[in-house]
N, C-alpha and C positions, 0 to 999 in steps of 0.2 A: 503494499500500499504506500501510497505517496504520502508525504509529508507536506507542510505548506512550502518548504522550499522546492519540492517536486512539482508543486501545483504551479508556483511562480515561473519555473523554468518553461512552462508551455505557453506563457504569454509573452508576447513580443512587446507589446506597447507599454512604457514606463507608468504613464498615468492609471491604465489598467491594471498594473501589476500594485500599485499602491490602493487603487480601491479593493482589489481582490483581497489583499492582506487585512485591511480594514473590516471588509465583509465576512472574513473567515472568523477574526478576532471577536466580531460583536456578535455574531449569530450562529457561531457552531454549536453553543449549548442549546439555543432554543430550537435549532433543527434537530437535535439529537431528540429533545423532548417530545417533538411532534412525531418522528420517526418511531422511538420507543412506545409511544402511546398507540401506535397503529401495528406494530411488530410484536409487542410485549415480549422483546429480547433484545439484551444490550448489544451484542456482538452483530445482530441482523441492523440494529438501529444504526450502529458507527458505520456499516458497510453502506446502508443508504445515504448517511452523511457524506461519505468519501466519494460515492459515486455522483451524488448531487454537486461537490465541489468539484470533481473530475469534468462533469458536463459543462459546468461554468467557465472553468480554465479554458477548455478545449474549444468550446462553441458560444458561449453566451455572454462573454464579457463585452464584447462591443454592445449588445442590447442592453445589459445591465447599466453600462455607463451611460447611456442615453437615458435612464430614469432619472429625473433630477430630485423626485422626493424619497426620502429616507425611508420613509413607512412603506412606499411602494416597492423599495428594492427589498425590504425585509420582507414584505407579503410574496413577493416573487420568488425569493428563496424559499421561505415556507411552503408553498404551493409546490415548488421543485421537489423538494424533500418528502413531502406527503405522496406526490405521484410516484417518485421511486418506490417509497414504502409500501403503496398500494400495489405496483407492480410487483414486488418482492413476494408480497402475501398472495397475491393472484398465481403468482408462479410456482408457490407452494403446492397449490390445489391441482387436482387433475383437470385438464383444460377441455377435455371431451367427456360428454355423458355417453357412455355405450348404449344407451336405451335411446338417446335421440340425437345423433351427432349434427344434425341441423338445427339445435337449440341455439338460441341467441343471437341468430344471425339478424341484424339490424335492417329494417326496411328501407331506412334511410341510406344506409351503405351500399346497400344493393340496388339503390335506383328507383326502387317500387314504393313511393311514397306517394300517399292521396295529396290532391292540392290543399284540403282543408288542414291535414295534418302538418303540411309544410308551413302555411301561414301561421298556425298554433305554436310550432317550432320557432319560428323566426320572433314571433311576439314575446314567447316565453323568453327568449334570449335577451331580448332588449329590455324587459321588465328585468330579468336577472342582473344585467349590467346596470340599470338604473338603481337598483337595490342596493348593489355592493358600493356605487359612488355614494349613496345616502350612508350607508354603513361607515365609511372611511372618513364621513363629515363628522362623526359623532364624537363626543369625549372619548379619551383613549379608555377608561374603565369599561365603558359599554362597547365601544367599537372592537377591542380585542376579543371580548367574549363572543360578541355576534360573529365576528370574522371567522375565529376558529370552529365555533361551532356549526355555522350555516354555510359559510363559503368553503373551509376546509373539511367539513363535514366530520368534526371530531365529535364523539360522545360528550355528555357532561363530565363524567369521570376523567375524559382524556383532555378535555379542555382546561379543567379545573389543575391537573397535573402539568399541563404544558406551561399553564400561567401561574404556577405556584400558589394557588387559590384553593379554598376550600371548596367542596361542591356545593354545599348550602349557599355559599356565597355566589358562586357562578350561577345558580339556579336564579337567585334574586336579580342579579344584574341582568341575567337574560329576559327575565320578566319586564325590568324597567327599561331595558335597552329596547325591547321589542315596543313598548308603549312610545318611547323617543321617536323610534325609526318610522312607526306608523304615523305619528303627528308629523313629522318630518315630511314624509312622502305626501301626505294628505295637503298639508301647507303649500308645499312647493309645486303640486300638481302637474308633476312632469317637467319642470324647470329647476335642477337642482343646482343651479348657479347663484341663487339667491341667498 
């Protein structure tokens, strides 16, 4: 496994190297918490974090360096390690059901999607993005809980562990955060720039 120096050797641009080092030092523990909450295994969580940083060093630094907001960079990294962890978890399981080898084939991927379903999927996607923008505009105490629980799709215990909070506290913050989010969405009625 590569350490930070190994990762830095993969990056040509000096400013991207400095940014990578900053991201590595700032977020590796949070990324480990997210991975551990999904995989329930320290060694696999370390592998997921390593793979995420390897992908970042090899391919994603130009993208990340264009992200101006530190919170967005953090969210990008947490989403990356979440996806790595979910892929690892999925790879643990058998991928084909012997009873139904065609199960799980997406109509969207196969191109056989009805117009109504397509329109609904697009509307859902825009509503999702609008909601995520609204979440990121909340105070950090609610933003983080809502983001981990709804965007990263962590359970309440996983969210509590990743944020270092008690489950009871996370539940209360979710209830209050959802109220604030609904108020914000209703107040702005589609225009989140207010």
